[in-house]
N, C-alpha and C positions, 0 to 999 in steps of 0.2 A: 231412386238417382240414379242416373245412366251409366252404364258401365262401358269401358272400351270395346274395342273390335281388336283384331289380332294382327292387320295387315302392317306389316312394319316393325312388328313387334321385335326386340333385340334386347341382349343384357349385357353389360360390359362387365358387371360383378365380379371381382376379381376371386382367387382361394383366400385371399388374406383374412385372419381373423374381423379386420373391422375396413372396410373400404373406406378411402377419402372422398369425400362429397366436395367438389366446387362447384360453385354458383357465381351469377352473374344476378345484381338487382336492377333491373328496369324500374325508371321512375322512382330512385332511391330516397330523395329529399334528403332531409339532416340527417339519414342513417336507422330508422326505427327499425323496419325490416330486417337489415340487416346487423345490428346490435342482437336484437332476438335470435336470428338464424346462427350467430357466431358464438353465444351463450347457450346455444344447443349444440355446438361442435363441428357446424358446418362451415367450410372456408368459402367466404365470398372474395372471389378476386377483386372485381372492380362492380363499381355503381354508377349507373347513368341518368343523368338530370340536366334539363336547359336553363336550369337556374341558378346562376354562378353563385349566390347565398349559401348553395348549398357545399359547396367544395369545402369549406373549413370545418364546419360540424363534422361532415361525413369523414373525412381523411383525419382529424386531429382527434377522436373516438374511435376510429374503428381499425381491422387491419387489412383495409382494402383501399385501394386507388380511387380517384372521383374522376371520371369521364364527361367533361361539359359537349353534350352533343345529343340532337332531337333523335327520339328514337324510331324516328322515320328514316334518318339518315345511315343506321347503324347497316353493317353487311355482316356475312357470315367472316369475314375476315375478321372483324373486330372480336371474334371468340375463338378464334383460332388457335393463340398461345393459351388462354384462358381454358380451353377445355381438352387441348392436345394430352392424348396418354395417359387421361385421368381415368379412375375409378368408375365413378359416377358422377354424373353432371345434373345442374341446375340450373333452371332460367327462371326466377324471381321476380314479380313485381306487383305493384298496384296503379292501376290505371288512374290520371284524375277523376275521381268520384263525381265533380260538380255537374257533368252534362244529365245523369241517372240520378241524381239523390233529392230527397223530397224538398230540400232547400230551395233547389233551384222553380220549385213551384210552377212545371213544365214552360219554364222559360229558353228552354236548349231541347235540340233536336239533333238529328245528322247533319245540320248545315254548321253545328262548333264543330271545328276541326277535333277537338277532344274527344268526339264522340267516335272518330274511327283509329282511337289509338290501338283500340284491341285489336282491330283486325294487322296491325304491324307488329303486334305482341304475334301474333299466328305467323305470321311471315317468317320471323325471326325463329320459331319453332321450327319452322320445316327446314329452314336453313342451316341453324347451330345444332341441330340434333341432338337437345336435351336428353338425358333420360326420365328426367322429372321436371316435373312445372308446376307453381304455385301461383295463385291470383288472390287479391282480396277485393273487395270493391263493396258499395251497398246492396243491398238487398233488392230492389228495383230492379238492377242490371239483370236478374236473371229471369225478368220477362220483356226482353228486348231481343228482336231477331240479332242483334250483331255477337250477342252472348252464346244463343243456341249455334249462330256458325262458328263459332271458336271452339264451344263443344264438338262440336261435328267434327269440324278440322281434326282436333285432338285425337277424336277417336280413329279416324280415319289415317292417323299418323301411326297408330297402333297402341295408340295410350289408355290404359285404363282409369277412368275420369269420375271423380265424385265433387260433390257439391253440396253444400248446407249452410243454412244461417245459424251464427253461431252467437252466444248472448256472451259481449266481453267481459262481462263479473264473473262467467264463469272459470274464466282463464287468468286470475288474476289482477283483472286491470278496474280501477275502482270509478269505474265512469256507465253510465246508461247508454248504451249504444249495443245495437245490432247489425253485423255484417254478413255478408256472404265470402264464403271461403272456399275454392276452388284447389284439387288438388288431384294431378295427372302424372301416371307411372307407366312407363315402358315394362317395369318388372313385373307385375302384377297388383292388384286389386289393392286400394289404399283406401284410408278413409282416417278424420281427424278424429284426433285421440279424445277420451271421455273430458270433459271440465275437470277441472282439478279442484274448484270449491263447491259445496252447495250455497242454497241462497243464504242459510245462516250465517256462513263464513265468509259472505263475501267482503271485500275491502271496500273502507267509508275514508271521506274525504280527512278523517281524525287520521286515521291511520297512514294516511299519505304525507298529511302538510301540517299536524299540530306542533310539530317537534321545531318548525323554522321561525325566525327571531319575528318577532311583530314588529310591524308597521305601521307608519298614518300613511293616508292618502298623499301622494307627492313624494315618496321619502325611498331612498335607496339604501339596501345592505350594505353595509361597511364593507364586509368581508365577503360581499357576493354581491355584484353589480347586477345579475339578471334576476336579483331577488329584488326587485323595486316596483312600487304601486303606481297608478295614473293619478294625474291630479284630479280632485271631485271641485267641481263648481260650489258656491254657497247651498243653491236649491239641490246640488244632487248629494250635498253633506245631508242636509234635511231627508233626504228621500231615504237613504241607507240606516240612516237613524231609526227610522220608521217602518225598518222593514221586520221581517220576522224568518229565522231561518228556514225555508221550504216555502214559505209565502209568496206573494206579490206584491203589485203596486194596488191591489185591491184593498189591502190592509192600511194604508194610509188615509190620511186626513184628504177630502177631497180637493182641498185648496194643491196639495202637492202633486196632483195626478196632471198627467201632461195632456194635451188637448186631444192630442192623436188618439190617445187611450180611452176618452171619453166618447168617441166615436163607435158606430156598430161595428166597423171593420178593427178597430184596435182592440175591442176587449176577447179577440181570439187570441192575444198574445199575452198570457199572464206571468211568464214565467221572465219577462223584460223585467230589467231593473230588480230581481230578488238575489236575496242570500241564499248559499248552497246550506245544508243541515250537516252537522258533523257526523251524526253516524248512519249515514245513508251514501251511497255513490254520488259522484261527481255528476253533474250532465253532461251532455257531450261538447268537448270542447271544439268551439271552432277558430279558425284564424283569428277572431276578434275577442277573444275568450277574457283579455285584460281589461276589457272597458264594461264599466257595470252596467252600462244602458244596453250591452249587445246579448243578453241572455242572465240566464241564474246562475251570474258569476261573482257576484258579493260574497266575501269572506263569511264565514259563517258567525265572527263574533267582532273582528276588525272591522272600523267604518272606512271599508276599501274593498277594489276588487281585487281578485287574488292576481299574483305576481306573474310576473313570466317563468322564475323559477319554479313556482307554483303548482302552474299549466303543464311546463314540462316534468314533472314528478307524475302526475296527473296520467299521462300519457306513458310513464313508465319508464321515462330515462334516468337514468343515476343524476344523483345530486350532483355530481363531478362534472357531467355532461358539460362542452365547450361548444357554445353557439358561434363566440367571436374570438377573436386572439385578445391577450392580457393585454389590458390598457385602450384596445378599440372602444371606439360609441360605441353605444347602445341602442341602436334605431326598433322600438318597440315593433313597427308594423311588420317587416320583414321577418323579424326575430318571430313574431305572432304566427305568420304564416308558415314557417317550416314545422313550427310547433305541432297547430293547428290540423298541419296536411299529414303530419306524419301516423303511419302507424304505430299503434302502441307497443313497446317492445315485449311486455309478458306474453301478447297474441302470438308477436312473430316467434319469441321463444317454444309455444306450444306447439305451433306449426313445426319448427325443425324439430323439435321431439319428434313429432308425428312421422316425418322423413326419414331420419335418424332410425326409428323403431322398426319402419315398414324394410329399408337396405337391411339394418341386420335379419330381420324374420326372413328376408328373401337370401338371405344367402345360409342362412342355416338351412331354409327348405333345400336350395340347390348341393349344398353339402351331403344332408341326407338321400338325398336322390342319387347322386354319385355313386 
């Protein structure tokens, strides 16, 4: 992996036993990254996003304020108070991954405005001059010129840079997914901590959601409005009852199979309308995980899709995480989008632990050299 150069390298590490790490979360969404970084001991001052639906969950669950603003419009003045006089500063963020995701099937490119958000991330690194940078995205991003340009910019700014594709399950996320994680530091070489769990110890769907109250399709839990399941048509109710955990629509009676799946093109999507398995990790949570027909999002044994709360828990949000004010209406589409787009809290916590350990080691090395 590439390692950064020395130009512009500097260190703000104090001689205190433990430096205070202050950070800003770009593209913060509902707060998954901030929640994990805070859990690791990093003080996130504010998060930035263009989606107003993010404001309530972000501020209600984190010790940070929300800024409704496009990253393109951010300037160094937005960071002056957050970073002024701090021991160590961090600029973190997960730019929208849709332009680079396999789910886009090549339908986006440089003409997509989101494609250039990483360039604005780089601009802010130059203007705000943080000591540390971290970014997470889909693995395919590493093959794009916009990413290699970002890495080159960081190295020119004096950062040591490392990046790798990590398996979420190895960091306590009960979900099948791999993501690209970049870490950069002006203080010295930095690399992601080793995974916390071996394959035999991966968290499963059972460990994540088995203890939630049972629901029927279309039902809302009386004690947690977010624990609610979408209605099912009579046909889809027959389909989910014919579904096996980990199986697909290929297990159904032919009379239940949708016409689109009988076509050659439809046969390549076996996970659609499937049940999850209790003793395996969940599939990747998308923004439409609450719909039975949108992937293998059927509950392992109850005849329904997983609830909004179950999807949030699989993403690592605490069961108490608030997405709307008490008594406010629950709209599945925007909440599903917030949950599906979030960075899993446990992965964010692992990144935070990496950063805290790195700063501590740099402090100790500086003291030994003094």
